[in-house]
N, C-alpha and C positions, 0 to 999 in steps of 0.2 A: 418207431416205441415201444411198450409193450404197455401196456396197460398193470394201471398198478394191481397187483392180484386182491378180489372184494373180503378177507381173510383181514388183511395188512390192513389197508384201508378200515373197516370196522373198530378196528384195535384202536388205531390212532382216535378214530373219532369218541370212543370209549374213554382215554386219555383228557380229551380236552374235554366229555360231557365233566369229569371230577373235575375240571379245575388247571388242566397245561396247556397254558396257553402257548408254549410252542409246537405243539400235537395239530395240533387246528392249521395251521400254516406249511406241518406239511404235509396233513391229508390234501390239500390246494397245491402243494407242490405234484404230488403225488399223482392225480387229475386232470393236473394243467394244463397237458397235449390236450388231453381227450374232451375237455372241455371249451379248446381253444379247437377243433374243430368242430366242434357242436354251433359256440359261435360262428367260423366261419361258413359255416351250409348257409344257419342263418342266411347272415347278413347277405349270401351271393343272390339267396331271393327276396331279398328284398330294394338290395341298390343301396343299399342306407348308405348314410354319410359315416357311419362308427366304423370305427377302429373294431378287427378284433380281438387287436389287449384288451382297449379299454372297455367294452357288450362285459365280457371275464369279468375285467374287474372292477366291474357297478355291482353286475349281478352280485360279485361276495360283499360287496361293500350294504347293495340288498337283502341279500341271509342275515342279517346281522356278526359277518365274519365271523369271532374268537366264541358269537352266543349260540350258536348252529346248534340246532340239535336231533343234526339227522345221525340217524339208526344205524344204517350202515351206509353200503358204495354205491347201491341203485337205487335210495333215500333218499342221498344226496345229492347223483343225477338229477333226477326228477326236480328235488329242489333247483336247484341248479337252473331249469331247464324254464317252469316258472316267474326265476328272476330273470332272466333274463325276457323273458313275455314278458314283464313286467317294466324289465329296464326302457324297453324301444315302444310300449304304450305310454309310458310316463313323456320319452319321448317326442315321441307325434301332438299329445296330446301338449306340451309345450311349441310346437311349435306351427299345430293349430289356433294358439293362443297367442300366438305372434303377430302385434298391431300391426308387419311391414304386409299379411295375409301370407307369411313364410306356412310352402305347400305342405302337405303330408305325402310320402310316399306308397302306394300302392301295394298289397301284398294278391296274389292271385292267388286262387283257389285253383290252378293251376297243376299245382304237385297232388293236390289231394284228390281231387278226381281221378287221375291216371288214364281219363281220359281224349286228355286236352284240350278241355272245357277251358272257356278266358272269360269266367266269370274272373274279377276285379274285388277288390271287398278292400275297403280302408282298413289301417290296422286299429281304429277303433272299435271300428264295428266288427272286425276281426275277435276283437277279445268279447265286446257284447256279446254274440255270438256262441264265444266258449263261454261263460257264466251260465246260460241262457239250457248250453250244453248239459254244462257238467250240474245244473239241479236236476239234469230230465236222467241223465243216465252218468255219474262221474267218471268211471272206468275207462268208457269211452270217450268223454274231455282229456283223457289222463291220457291216453293214447295218441289224440291228435299232439297235445302237446307233447312230446316226447320224440313224437315223429318230426311233426312240422319244423317246433320249434329248438327241442333240442337233436335235430337229425340224425335220430339215430336208426338203426332198421331193423324190419320186423323181429326178426328174431332177437337185439339186444331187448326194445320194450318188451317182445315176450317174457322174457328172463327176469329184469327188470323188475314187473307187476306181478309172475306169479303165475304165467297164464302160459298155455300152449297156444301157437302160432294157430293154429286151427280161429283158436277163439279170440286170439289178438285182430284176425283178417274178418271176423263177424265185426266186432267193435269197430275197427276201422271203415267198414262196408256201410255198419247203422250211421257212426259216423259224422262221413263224404255226407252224405245221405240225408244226414238233416241239416248239417252247414248248404248242403246246394238249392237245396229249395229255400229256406231261410233267405237264401240272396236271389233266388229264382225274380225277375221283375215279374 
């Protein structure tokens, strides 16, 4: 299925912000396949018990549904990637707090390293690291969030952030270096 045109999504978001309750549903309908693709990629990396549809719906609820104030398609996709991250972190926290000792699945930074490094980081640790990276370099943290949690390619992320692909690759290298340094023994 072809992705929804950015201009149409932006118009629908403007209608939703103006109080059109149906418009937000139309936005998510237009982007649903793209959001499911991002969720599927994330869950494949994590081997999580979440189902793709459940993650997309939980992220929608986390975003506030019709109360969402996204400005355009790219902003909504970025917010959705962040919401998916938050849903998965909340789930990991709940499993960690489980009295029966429910374990949590590990995320690997091998995908971040692009060199096959097998550093494993728990979901909560990755969340802490991204928060620290966000304080140091907000755009680099956004790059990680969109690439890792959103499952978007370099050209897609560059377009979403309005930067060149070479700038994106520099941010990606800087973010990976920070994350690998912080997870090194």
